[in-house]
C-alpha positions in Angstrom: 47.4 42.1 -115.8 47.8 45.8 -116.0 50.5 47.0 -114.2 48.3 49.0 -111.8 46.5 46.1 -110.8 47.7 43.4 -108.0 47.1 39.8 -107.8 45.4 40.2 -104.9 42.5 41.7 -107.0 43.1 45.4 -105.9 43.1 44.9 -102.0 46.5 46.3 -101.9 48.2 49.0 -103.7 50.0 48.0 -106.7 54.0 47.8 -105.7 54.9 50.9 -108.4 51.8 53.3 -107.7 52.2 55.7 -104.6 48.1 56.0 -104.0 48.8 59.3 -101.8 50.7 60.8 -104.9 48.2 59.5 -107.4 45.1 60.9 -105.2 47.0 64.7 -105.0 47.3 64.1 -109.2 43.8 63.6 -108.9 43.0 66.8 -107.3 44.9 68.8 -110.1 42.4 66.7 -112.6 44.5 64.2 -113.8 42.3 61.6 -115.0 45.4 59.2 -116.0 46.3 59.0 -112.3 42.3 58.4 -111.3 42.1 55.8 -113.4 45.1 54.4 -111.2 43.8 55.2 -107.8 40.2 53.5 -109.4 42.4 50.1 -110.0 43.3 50.2 -106.6 40.9 51.3 -104.2 37.2 50.0 -106.1 37.7 46.6 -104.9 38.3 47.5 -101.1 35.8 50.1 -101.5 32.9 47.6 -102.9 34.0 45.3 -100.2 33.7 47.5 -97.4 30.2 48.8 -99.1 29.2 45.3 -99.5 29.9 44.4 -95.7 27.6 47.2 -94.3 25.0 47.4 -97.1 24.7 43.4 -97.6 22.6 44.1 -100.8 24.7 43.8 -104.1 22.5 46.1 -106.1 23.0 49.1 -103.5 26.5 48.5 -102.7 27.4 48.5 -106.4 25.6 52.0 -106.5 27.2 53.4 -103.4 30.8 52.3 -104.2 30.0 54.2 -107.8 29.0 57.4 -105.4 32.2 56.7 -103.3 34.5 56.8 -106.4 32.7 60.0 -108.1 33.0 61.7 -104.3 37.1 60.4 -104.8 37.4 62.3 -108.0 35.4 65.0 -106.8 36.8 65.8 -103.3 40.5 64.3 -103.8 41.5 68.0 -103.0 40.6 67.4 -99.5 42.7 64.6 -98.9 45.8 65.2 -96.7 48.7 63.1 -96.6 50.3 64.2 -93.3 46.8 63.2 -91.7 46.8 59.6 -92.7 47.0 57.4 -95.7 45.2 57.4 -98.9 43.5 54.2 -98.5 42.5 55.1 -95.1 40.8 58.5 -96.6 39.0 56.5 -99.3 38.1 53.8 -97.2 36.5 56.5 -94.7 34.4 57.9 -97.1 33.4 54.4 -98.4 32.2 53.8 -95.0 30.3 56.9 -94.5 28.4 57.1 -97.5 27.7 53.0 -96.9 25.9 54.0 -93.5 24.2 57.3 -94.8 22.7 55.0 -97.3 21.6 52.4 -94.2 20.5 55.3 -92.3 18.3 57.0 -95.3 17.0 53.4 -96.1 15.8 53.0 -92.4 14.6 56.6 -92.5 12.5 55.7 -95.7 11.0 52.8 -94.1 10.0 54.1 -91.0 8.2 57.1 -92.9 6.6 54.6 -94.9 5.5 52.6 -91.8 4.1 55.7 -90.2 2.2 57.0 -93.3 0.7 53.1 -93.4 -0.4 53.2 -90.2 -2.1 56.5 -90.3 -4.0 55.8 -93.0 -5.4 52.9 -91.2 -5.9 55.0 -88.1 -9.1 56.6 -87.9 -9.3 60.3 -87.6 -9.5 61.3 -83.6 -11.5 64.0 -82.2 -10.1 64.7 -78.8 -13.1 67.4 -77.7 -15.5 65.0 -78.7 -13.7 62.1 -77.0 -13.4 64.2 -74.0 -17.1 65.3 -74.0 -18.2 62.0 -74.5 -16.2 60.7 -71.4 -17.7 63.5 -69.1 -20.9 62.4 -70.0 -20.3 58.9 -69.4 -18.7 59.7 -66.0 -21.6 62.0 -64.7 -24.1 59.0 -65.9 -21.9 56.6 -63.4 -22.2 59.1 -61.0 -26.1 59.7 -61.2 -26.4 55.8 -61.2 -24.1 55.5 -58.3 -26.3 57.9 -56.2 -29.2 55.5 -57.0 -27.8 52.6 -55.2 -28.4 52.2 -51.6 -25.6 53.5 -49.3 -24.4 49.9 -48.6 -24.5 49.2 -52.3 -22.4 51.8 -53.1 -20.2 51.2 -50.7 -19.3 47.7 -51.5 -19.7 48.6 -55.5 -17.2 51.9 -54.6 -14.6 49.6 -52.7 -14.7 46.5 -55.5 -14.5 48.5 -58.5 -13.1 51.9 -58.1 -10.2 50.9 -55.1 -9.5 47.5 -56.7 -10.3 45.8 -53.3 -11.6 42.1 -53.8 -14.8 40.8 -52.6 -12.9 39.6 -49.0 -11.1 42.7 -48.6 -14.2 44.4 -49.0 -15.8 41.8 -46.4 -13.2 42.6 -44.2 -13.3 46.2 -44.4 -16.9 46.6 -43.7 -16.9 43.5 -41.3 -19.6 41.7 -43.3 -19.9 38.0 -44.2 -18.3 37.8 -47.8 -21.9 35.9 -48.7 -23.5 39.5 -47.7 -21.0 41.3 -49.6 -21.3 39.2 -52.7 -24.9 39.9 -52.4 -24.7 43.7 -52.0 -22.1 43.8 -55.2 -24.5 41.7 -57.5 -27.8 43.6 -56.6 -25.7 47.0 -57.1 -24.1 46.0 -60.4 -27.8 44.9 -61.5 -29.1 48.6 -60.5 -26.5 50.1 -62.0 -26.8 48.2 -65.4 -30.3 48.9 -65.4 -29.8 52.9 -64.8 -27.2 52.9 -67.6 -29.2 51.2 -69.9 -26.5 48.3 -70.6 -27.7 45.1 -71.9 -26.6 42.0 -70.8 
């Protein structure tokens, strides 16, 4: 076992190495000190990243990215603002969360793209014109009904009343309302050209 490794496989700093001083030396380009930093932080970084990502392959990739970032940005470490291990672990956590967000965004984009491929083209103008023409046809056919049929159909189908409520509102027997509605709907169906 090397002097820079601990018996806990790198989860705690080695007794003779000051991680903060090593990071300051790494900021000056000291590769040997980076080796000491690497030995101390690689296992905790991988453990943290794996707990966020859950995917071993992605965890290893992100852990390597974090260690490269430690090498490149060691000059940003400020000992007066916190411990070296906290700084490194913060970098690791941020990088892991960024990867999760990136994967989620990619998945969402792919899902939306798949939905767009399956969704038929929508022509809003055509849809509006067809809707207006249909409304005009229905109004024309409603005008062709007798006033009593039109009143019963309007109450039941456009105002959402039940047959019983229509009968009570018109003060007619329920059977009469049902007959008016049935006859009115038959005339509407014939006028609109709907096949049964």
